[in-house]
BALO-312256 format. One record per residue (C-alpha): residue number from 1; y negated, z negated, x negated. Coordinates in steps of 0.1 Angstrom, whole numbers. Layout:
! BALO-312256
NODE, NUM, Y, Z, X
...
! end
This chain:
! BALO-312256
NODE, 1, 200, 212, -97
NODE, 2, 210, 182, -118
NODE, 3, 188, 151, -112
NODE, 4, 173, 167, -81
NODE, 5, 205, 154, -64
NODE, 6, 196, 118, -70
NODE, 7, 186, 113, -33
NODE, 8, 219, 128, -22
NODE, 9, 238, 104, -45
NODE, 10, 217, 75, -32
NODE, 11, 227, 84, 3
NODE, 12, 264, 85, -7
NODE, 13, 261, 51, -23
NODE, 14, 243, 36, 7
NODE, 15, 269, 51, 31
NODE, 16, 296, 30, 12
NODE, 17, 276, -1, 20
NODE, 18, 275, -24, 50
NODE, 19, 240, -19, 64
NODE, 20, 222, -34, 94
NODE, 21, 230, -18, 127
NODE, 22, 194, -4, 130
NODE, 23, 197, 15, 97
NODE, 24, 207, 52, 99
NODE, 25, 214, 69, 66
NODE, 26, 212, 107, 66
NODE, 27, 212, 134, 38
NODE, 28, 182, 156, 46
NODE, 29, 184, 180, 17
NODE, 30, 150, 198, 13
NODE, 31, 137, 200, 49
NODE, 32, 101, 211, 41
NODE, 33, 84, 219, 74
NODE, 34, 116, 208, 92
NODE, 35, 109, 172, 80
NODE, 36, 89, 167, 113
NODE, 37, 121, 170, 133
NODE, 38, 139, 145, 110
NODE, 39, 113, 118, 111
NODE, 40, 98, 120, 146
NODE, 41, 106, 91, 169
NODE, 42, 117, 67, 141
NODE, 43, 95, 36, 136
NODE, 44, 103, 35, 99
NODE, 45, 116, 61, 74
NODE, 46, 127, 57, 38
NODE, 47, 129, 89, 16
NODE, 48, 147, 89, -17
NODE, 49, 142, 118, -41
NODE, 50, 137, 129, -77
NODE, 51, 100, 129, -83
NODE, 52, 80, 140, -114
NODE, 53, 57, 110, -119
NODE, 54, 53, 110, -157
NODE, 55, 77, 81, -162
NODE, 56, 107, 78, -186
NODE, 57, 137, 97, -172
NODE, 58, 156, 74, -148
NODE, 59, 127, 51, -141
NODE, 60, 121, 47, -104
NODE, 61, 92, 35, -82
NODE, 62, 88, 24, -46
NODE, 63, 58, 42, -31
NODE, 64, 41, 41, 2
NODE, 65, 26, 71, 20
NODE, 66, -9, 67, 7
NODE, 67, 3, 65, -29
NODE, 68, 22, 97, -26
NODE, 69, -7, 115, -10
NODE, 70, -31, 103, -37
NODE, 71, -7, 114, -65
NODE, 72, 1, 147, -48
NODE, 73, -35, 157, -46
NODE, 74, -39, 150, -83
NODE, 75, -11, 175, -90
NODE, 76, 11, 150, -108
NODE, 77, 38, 149, -83
NODE, 78, 65, 174, -75
NODE, 79, 83, 169, -42
NODE, 80, 104, 201, -41
NODE, 81, 73, 223, -47
NODE, 82, 53, 205, -20
NODE, 83, 80, 211, 6
NODE, 84, 82, 174, 14
NODE, 85, 44, 169, 10
NODE, 86, 38, 199, 34
NODE, 87, 63, 185, 59
NODE, 88, 45, 151, 58
NODE, 89, 11, 168, 62
NODE, 90, 24, 187, 93
NODE, 91, 39, 155, 108
NODE, 92, 5, 138, 102
NODE, 93, -14, 167, 118
NODE, 94, 9, 165, 148
NODE, 95, 6, 127, 150
NODE, 96, 43, 124, 145
NODE, 97, 44, 102, 114
NODE, 98, 64, 70, 117
NODE, 99, 45, 38, 115
NODE, 100, 60, 32, 81
NODE, 101, 72, 57, 55
NODE, 102, 84, 45, 21
NODE, 103, 94, 66, -8
NODE, 104, 118, 58, -36
NODE, 105, 112, 82, -64
NODE, 106, 133, 85, -96
NODE, 107, 120, 104, -126
NODE, 108, 144, 133, -134
NODE, 109, 156, 140, -169
NODE, 110, 170, 174, -161
NODE, 111, 167, 198, -131
NODE, 112, 189, 225, -146
NODE, 113, 216, 241, -127
NODE, 114, 246, 218, -122
NODE, 115, 261, 191, -100
NODE, 116, 259, 162, -125
NODE, 117, 232, 136, -127
NODE, 118, 218, 129, -162
NODE, 119, 229, 97, -179
NODE, 120, 194, 81, -175
NODE, 121, 193, 88, -137
NODE, 122, 229, 79, -132
NODE, 123, 224, 46, -150
NODE, 124, 194, 35, -130
NODE, 125, 205, 48, -95
NODE, 126, 225, 17, -87
NODE, 127, 194, -5, -91
NODE, 128, 174, 18, -69
NODE, 129, 201, 16, -42
NODE, 130, 203, -22, -45
NODE, 131, 165, -22, -39
NODE, 132, 171, -1, -8
NODE, 133, 197, -24, 5
NODE, 134, 173, -54, 1
NODE, 135, 146, -35, 19
NODE, 136, 169, -27, 48
NODE, 137, 180, -63, 51
NODE, 138, 144, -74, 58
! end
């Protein structure tokens, strides 16, 4: 679905990197309720996805869990039609949230059918991935 594949492409770029031994990179697709199984037991989780935040296409932001919850309740955020938000809510209800969850959201330009990222997302993805590498090095 076009720019909805930004997270998958970020995972591919990260997989080509040398990362610290304690960093595990995994493509999760759109797990929805299954997110609980993906994140339970990890002390820290970073999620990268295309998110409608009202920014210019290709702009990205680093968000913590509280910022995503606040934006999601205002109806301004699309995380796969709340699949991700629902999965996080379930993990919270089951007390299975990691101590730290960080989101990197990139504003999509197009979520039409297709396997190619838009020029604006493609141009900004390397900077997002570099920020991830810096975060993982901490």
